N, C-alpha and C positions, 0 to 999 in steps of 0.2 A: 689448654682449650677448658672452657668452664663445663665443668664436670655436667650441669644440666641440659646444655647443649649439645654434648658430645653422645647423649641417648636419647636424643630426636628419633635415632633410626637406630635399627638392630647391627650392633656390632658383627653379626654374622653377613652383612654386606648382602641385603635382600635383592631380588629384582629390580624393587622401584628404589631403593639406594643408588643400584648402579645405574637407572634412567637418569636420575637426579645427577650423579657425578658427571655422565656422558653429556647432558643438558648444558650444565655449567660451562662446561669444555667449547663445546659447538657456538652458545649463544655469545661467549666471550668475543669472538672475533666478528660480531656485527659491526657495520660502520654507518654513518650517519650518511642518509641518502641526499640528494639534489634536490630541491624543494624550490618550487614556483608558486607564487601568490597571486590570485585573481581576488581586485577587492572593490567592493560597491557599495554606495549608500541608497537606503531604503526611502521611499516616500510615505510608507506609513509610519506612526507613532513607534517608539521603541519600546519595549516591554517593560511595566515597572513591577512585577512580580512573575511567580512563575506560571501562569496562565498563556499558553499558547505555544506552537512550536513550528518545525521545519518539517517538510517532505519533499522527495525528489519524484519527479513523475515528468512524462512528455506531455506538459498541460497544454501547447497550440499545434501537437501532432505532426511536428516537423522531422520527427526521428532523432533528434536530439534531447536530451534531459534537461529538465528546469527546476527549479528550486521555488518551492511555495513556502510563505511563511505567514504565520497567523499571529494576532495579539488580540486582548479583546477589541471589539469593533471593528475590526481589520482584517483583511489579508490580502495578499501582492504574490504575484508570480512575476519571477525573472528567469531570463536564460542564463545557463552557466557562465557568459561572458560578462552579465550584469546588464542585459539589457532590458530595461523593464516591459512585460506583456501586458500587465494587467493590475490595478488595484481595484480593492472593494473596500466599501464601509458597510457592514451589516452586523447585526448582534448574533455571529455565530457563538455556537456553544465550545466554550474552553473554559478552563478555571486551574484552580489550586489542588490543595487537599479534596482527593476523591471522596475519603470517608465522611467529610462534613459537607463538599459542595457538590459532590456527583463526578460524574466521568466527562472528560477524557482523563483527568486528573495532572499532574504536573508536567509541565512541559508535552503533552499530548498536544497534535496540531489540529485537531478538529475538520480534518479536511479529508477528502479521499479523490483521487482522481483514475479513471478509465474509461474505454467506449463501453458506455452502457446501454446504447442505445442499437450497436453494431452498424452506425453510420460510417465506420470508419476515422472518425475525429474524437478525441478524448473530452469527456466531461467532467467538470469539478462539481462533487457532491460534498452537502453540508447539511446541520442542524441549526436552525435558530432557537434563541431562547423562547420563542413565542411556540414552539412545538412543532414548526414546519420543516420538511424536508426539501432542499432546492438542488434542481441542475442546470449548471451552465455551463455553455460552449466553451469549450477551451480556447477555440482558436480565433473566435467571433467574439467572445465575453457577453454574448447576447443571454438571456434566460432562457430555460427550455421547458423547465416543469416545475410545480411544486405540488406539494401533498403532505395533508397532516396526519400520519396515521394514527390509528387508535393506541391510546395509551394504556397501560395496565393500571388496575385501579392501586395498587401499592406504590406506583412510580407517580412523579410530578411530570413526567414529561422523557421522552428519549435523548439519551445525551451523548449518544457514539454512534456512527452510522461507517460500516467498514463492507466494503466492496467484496465480492464472495464468487464461490462457483461451487453450488449445491446439486448440479445435475452433470458435472462432467463434461462440459461443452470445450472446456480451455478458455472462455470467455468471461468478462466482469459483466455478468446478467443479473446476477443475484445481487441480495445486500442482506448483511445484519446487522439490526438496532439492538443497543443496550443500553438498560437504565438502571440505576440503583433504585433501594427503596428510599420513600423520602422521609420515614423517622427512624429514628437511632442513628448507629453505627452503619454508615451506607457502602453497601456492596452490590456488584452489579448481578444481581441474582436474576435480572428478566431480561429474556431475549424473544426476539420474533425475527422468524428468516421468510423473505420475501424474494420472488422473480420481481426485478426492479418495473420491469414492462406492467405487470399486474399489480404492483403497489399504486404505479401513477394511475392507473385506471379503476383504484377503487376494490379492487378484489382481494379476497381475505389472503392472511398470511399463510406459505408452505407449514408453518408449525410455529408454536409459541412454548415458553415455559416461565415459568415462576422458580426452577430448582437449579439452576446453575449456580455452582460456587466457585466465585471469581477470585481470584487474588484480590487483597484488603485494597490496594493503593492503584490499580489499572484494571484495564479494559481485558476483555477478552483478546487471544491470538488465532489467528487463523491459520494452519497450516494443512497440506493434502501427507499425513502420517503413512500413510498405508499404498498410497500408488496409484489408487483408483480414480485419481484426476478430481478428486472431490475435495473440498476443505472439510477438516474438522475443526471444533472450537476447545481452545485449550485453556485451560484455569486450573482450579484444584479437580474438579470433576472435567472431563473429556467427553464431549457432546460429538457423534457423527454428522453428517451431510444432512439427517431424516431428523433429527435434534432427539435423538436417543441416547443415553448415556451410555458410553462401553466401559470406563474405566474411571477409577478415581483415588486420588491419593488413598495408603494406610493413614490409619488413624495418628493424627499429631495433634500438639495443644497449642491453641493460638490461632494464626493465619500464615498464608503464602506471602512472600513480599513479592517474587519476582516468576515467572514464568519463561523458559526459551525452549527452542526445538533444535535437535541438531542429530546427525547420525553418529551416534556415540559408539555402537555396537556394529559396524559394518557386516559384521557376518549374520547378522540378524536382519529379517525382512523389515523395512519402514524406518523410520525414524523413530527416534523417542524423546520424551519431554523430561525437561529438568525444572524443578519447582526449588523454590529456597524456604524452608521454614523460619517464621519469628515466633519464637515461643519455646518448642522444643529443639529448635536451631538445628535441625538436620538438611542434607541435600538429600530429594528423592528424585529417582529416575523412574521413569513408568515407560512402558510399551503399552501396545493395545492389547497385549496378553496379561498386564497388569505390572506389579512391582519387578524392576531389574535389580535395584540396589538402594540401600535407604543408609547415610553414613553421616557421622558428626565430626568435629573436629577434637577427637579425643586429647584429654591434657590441657587443652584451652578453658579459661574460665571465663564465666561473666559474658561481656559483648564480645571478646576476642573468639567465642566459641560459635557463634552467630554468622552466617553465610552473609546475608542482606543483600548485597550486590554480587553478579557474576559476570565473567566473561566464559564463552564457550568456543573453542577452538582447536585446530590443529598448531600447537605452539611449540612441538619439538623440531628442530631442524632433523631432516631424513627420516621422519617418520610420518607417516598419516594418523596417527591415534588422536584422537579426541581429548582433550582435558577441561574439567569445569576448574577455573579461578574463582575463589571468593574474597572478596574484599576484607572481611569481618567489619563487625560494626563500632569499632571504637570511636569514639568520638574525636579523639585523637591518636596520632602513635597508631596507626593503622600496622594490622600484624595478616597479611595475607596467607592462604594456604589454597595448597591446588590438589584435587583429585585426580587420579588416570582413570582410563574407561573403566576399569574393576572395583572403582571405589577407593583405592588406596591414597594415601596421602602421601605425596611424592616430595613436595615443596613446601616451605613455610620460611616467612622472612618478614623483618622488620623495615616497612618501608621507609622510616626515616633514615634508615642507615644507605639508603640507594636512591633517595628523591632529589631533583636538582635542586641546587642553591636556590634559598628564598621561596621554595613552594612550601604551603600551608602545612602546619603538624598537622592539620584535620584530613589531610590523605588527598583521594582522589573520589570523584563520583561521576555519574552518566557513562559507564564504560562499555564501550564498544568493542566487537571482535573487530581488526581491519584487515584488509588484503591490500596490504601497502606495498610490499616489494614486489611481489609478483612472483615469488617464489612459492612452493609449497606450503610453507609453514606460514602461520598468521600471527598476528601483534595484537596488541590492546590499545585503544584510543582512550581519554579521559580527559577531564579538567578539572582545576583545584576543586575542592568539597567546601561547599556554605561560602562561597563569594564569586565575587565575579573576576575570574584569575585566569590562569595561563591553562595551557593546553600542553599534552605531551603524548608521546607514542612510546610505548614501553613493553618490554619483553614479560608476558606473565609469568613464567618459569623461575624468573631470577629477580624482577622488579627493575631489572636495568631500563633506564630511559634513552631512547635513540633518538628522539626528534622532542624539543622544546621550544613552544612557540609562545613568546610572550604577548599574552592576550588581557582582555578584561571581560571574558567571555559569559553572556548571559544564556546561551544555546549552544549546543553539541550535536552535531549529527554526523553519521560518515554512510557514503552510500558512493556508489560509481555516476559520477554525473558527469567526466570530461571525456571517458569514450575509449579508454585502453584496456577496459574490464577491472583494472585494479581500482581500489577503494580510496576517495579523498576526504579527506577533514573541513567539515563546513562549520563554522564560529558565527555567531551572532553577538555583537558587541554592542550594546546600542543599536543605533542606525545601521551600523557597519557590518556589512558580510565579507568575510573573507575565505576563500576556499584554497585551500593547501594543496597541492597536488606533487606526487612523487615524479622527478624529472629524470629519474635515473633509466639508464634503460631497460625496459622491459626484459625481464630472463624468458617469458613465455607469451611473448604477444600475440599467438593466436589463440587463445585461451577463450571461448566465447563469453559475452557479455553476461555479468551475474544476472542482470535483468531477464535474460531466457529464462532462468529457473522459477518457476511461479511461486514455490515456496519462499525465494528472495524478495518478491513484487510484494508478498503478503505480510512478511515481518517486518519490511520498513515502511508499511503503511501502518501496522496495528504495532506502535510502541508508545512509550512516553518514559519518563526519567527512571522508572522501578525497572524497567523491561524495555531497555533500548534496542 
């Protein structure tokens, strides 16, 4: 054995090492599942760059989840079986690099969907480049309302609209608007929270701020961290439902790349926020009480030390512990590393030695945690990096691919769209959508739909390339 490799872990066989050995044994037995494909062609243009994305919601209020697809100048809604519900031609706000173009950033859909007026039917909500916010009836496809909210002095326009609940009603009656500064390196520092009804009637905001510290490449994310049924706003700073900063990341160099929320510490009340640093290259985990831990990939150098992208989930069979998988920033020959819930690195590997034959040396991107099998443990789903390439599902702790879908993927999204609570892999390749579904028997068929969890709904709305 190479001496340097043998010293990655303590020869005393620490608890983290024992965990590694056990997981390698358990994960090695996982078999490929039976997969079905639903494929259909869009009537709107194909994406030509990274602007626009995918979103799952019950658009026509028939009790079944549908797919929304956006590209510059257009968006469309389709059922999970491929039936066209509606198409729209409009200059909705989508874009590429957020630090130069503004939000929502690479692969951000620029759309939201929910019952905003409590009429029992869902509406589609979006911003257009002229600064207007629009509300459409998802079932009838008819226009319902438009308003041009006042814009902060330092911004060009509002760039991102997210449905929210700041009142604890359990509904989608509120909205959060976000914008970047129009000069210099653009980040989403401006927020305005409204009751949607008030906004449409010209009433003032519940609160506004120009002091939100957003991740550098994506918008805010909304989650109820403390279980009070009101959304917190997540970035490098965390604001509560009333617009007050309640906690912030400890000092770091550079900026934050990504932000996630998960129950990393089940014994501690509420959810934790996971932040990935670019610059000082640590992972931070925050609770509403402050820092839980801040750790780096010790021993790695350069871009191999930077986490850059992550997947958060229950990756160890037979355990409910939550792990933080980090990709590394290597342009080629990625070397992922994994933290357990205590901040210990338990796994490292070279992706080149495990990836499917023909997979790019540039590795993986757009990484989603996925409930694919129906078992307690989760997997990760990603596409080939920096190319319109294949899609795969892999075991984050070992890197072993359990599914490999030959594709030319422009977009990748993961969500429960077919109805057995497990998640599907949704791929946009040019004008073709393919939904991959696990048809193997579901070992836990009576689990509630993931959409019943309000935090799942929020996170599947507030996403882009960097924070899927």
